[in-house]
N, C-alpha and C positions, 0 to 999 in steps of 0.2 A: 783233426786227424783221427783215424781209426786205430784202435789198439791192435796188436798182432792177434791173428786168429782167422777163422773162416766165417764168411758171411754169405748171405744170398744177395745178389745184385741183379737188378733188372735194367736193361738198356732203355732209357727214357727217350733220348733224342740224339741227333747229331747236330753239331754246331760248327760253322765255318769261322775260323779265326785267322788273323794275319800270320800266326805262327804255325798254322796247319789245322786240319780238321780234327775235331774232338768227338769222342763218344761220351755221352753224359749218362752215368749209371746212378741209380738210386739204390742205396744199400740199406738192407733191413736185417733184423734178427728178431725172431719170435714175433712177427707182425708189427714191430715198431720200426719206423724209419729212423735211421741213425745218421745218415750222411749222404752227400752227393759226391761222387768221384768223377772227375774229368780226366779221361785218358786219351792219348793219341789213338786214332782209329786203328792204326796198324797193330796195336797191342791186343785188340779184340779178335778172337778166333774168327776167321772168315765165315765159317758156317753159322755163326751167331750174330752177324752184322746186320741186325734188323731190330726195329723198335719192338719192345716187349719180350725180347729174348732174355732168358733167365740163365744166370751163371752162378757158380760157386766162386767167390772171390776170396783168395787167401792173401792176407796182409802179413808181410814180414817187415822188419825194420828198414830194409833197403830195397824192397820190391813188392810188386803186386803180381798175382797169378790169376788168370781167369780160366775156368773150365765150363764149357757150354753144357747146359742141362736140357737136352732136346725133349725128353719125356715131360719135364716140368713145364717147359715152354708150351708144349702142345696141350697139356692138361689145363693150364690157365686160359689158353685161347678158347678151348672148348667150353669151359665154365663161363667165360665172358659171353660167348655166343648164346649159350643156353639162357643166361640171365636176360640178354637183349631180346631173344625170341619170346620169352615169357612176358616181359614188359610190353612188347609190341602187340600182344594180343589184346583185343578189345574185350572188356567185360560184357557179358550178355545184358541186353537192355531189359527193362521191365516187361516189354511186350513179347520178347522171345521166350520160347519154352525150352 
């Protein structure tokens, strides 16, 4: 269980369970993965119900609160695409000038 406080959480995936659909969030602080939190999908703000969405997760003794971080979600998506594009480029061969 997480201590009370505010963390960064990324929506990793959705899972179907007999008790209802879950959103699985990976929780980190200062680039260290701390935990996985499974929450009912209904708890996740509708605007952020997509894989790789980033949230501020506030943990209190009796509840969780999620606030969608649109700018951070977009920044991470752009950074991942840039890395992918860079890796997808072929290095020049010895015969190319």
